[in-house]
C-alpha angles and dihedrals in degrees: 000000000000127000093256093057090044089052087049093053088050094050092047091051093051094048090053090064095079086043090055090047093048093046091046089052092051093048094048089051087053088049091238110169118246090011096166093049091050092045094051091045092051091050093048091049091052090051091048089054088064088076094074091048092052088051090057091045088060095045119010118217135172124275131184121268090243092056092048093054100033103036114013102042093043091049092052093047087056093043091052091045093056091049094049093041092065098071090031091055090056092047091052092047096047088049092053088050094048092046091050094240089130133013125228090255092054100045096100095039112042128078090245090051132092096311094048090047092050093050094048091047091051094050094050091042088050092059093046092049092048087056091051098047101035103033120010097048090053098040103093122194127202111221129188122205127182112223119192111216122198114238092003109171111249090240090063095053105123093015107157125216121189109211122201124175143169096017091167092190107192143094094334096038109039128201090256089067091048090051089056089054089052093053092051092047094047093050089057090064093214128186095234137009113214121190119192106197146271101090090152132057099202137326130006106279095106103042095110091052092047093050091047090056100043096044091053090064118105133208130160089241095035133246123304124190140179126198129252134209094263090053087068095045087108120000113329097183097081090053091050090053093050092051095048089046088055093053099264116138107225110196115205109181091325142098139222132198124252114204130193118170105316094332125100132193128185118237113198129185126197121202124231124305097199093065093038094247097121116106115170092183093057092042093057098036114123099011123137106258090207092068130080115251126218108193130196120204131156094216116063087203086081093064098096094049094048091047091053090049091056108271114153096190127023120192118196144160130182103109101069083209083275090294083246115073141147109272114249092014104051096142091058102039117037141121094251089063088076093060110030135054089211104037113150143007129347131350133178121199135150092003093305133107124221124197118191111198117218090223131235101242134039140237124207110009111017095238140116128186120175092348106091123200111249148201102202124202114200113198113199117223135187109244111261092014 
């Protein structure tokens, strides 16, 4: 087991301490015999159950619909609640102290002390986590953004690109959900469908399902895709073959031409950075420097290099906007901000525009709070029009 998963186990165990305290408090109030022993045992069992989820994170494999709904989703609601309840317990406890409900000497003894605070925090967190697992991560929004492009040919004014990213079709996101995304995209009758990587979670077990979803997408100028890091967590080549066989253009450090009337735009695609396949120089080699460039890349870290190489618009994914973000201001306050310079939404630098897609699926815990899954419609506009 790698260091990351060991650290995840440790974090999960620590976050179950308040859960055990809160459960023990509730059991004592109900006069259940051996309440502390039962509470500690329940917490230990929930920590142990993480092992199977780690195995699936390392190599995703099919599970039944009933297991997803009755086992996996409830487990991750609980897991999310334990994580969120740690800071919330401290907030409730501090509020009780400040309000004078308990004194510092009474914190560990009275019903409104640590045990009660932990129980209240867990219950509130459970409701929030249930929303994130059962509702928010499945509730897809369609968002339209106007993007001014320097020197955009008049015939491309109003050109609409549907961007999808980070589908992560697998055990937590079955093909049926992907089929619903396809229905919504196809109903929009866009000019081009652009996919920016991470169709897989891990392994190769879902390649057929992924290809069935992606090849069902329709755009007037087709469907274009680049690969993400998760697509190579296993063997990505069979998936690429399936996509190409189904009519999808997979760009791997290369470009193609889009034509509309007498206007032309270069569409470039960069391969994955994580596996060191990305090569911006090769991608842009031989293009007409007089034409605007729309670039697809999974990793937004490539934006500065692509902008310097002449890209007018760069479409990326990868960050998921952290999956956990502040409601109403997700592009400003989200977990991904801790790890990425470009983490969410739109950026404009060096005359180029970057849009980072929040993704449709999830990795790690199947939860989204404040970071909605999205089908993005980017409408190209001539500057000043």
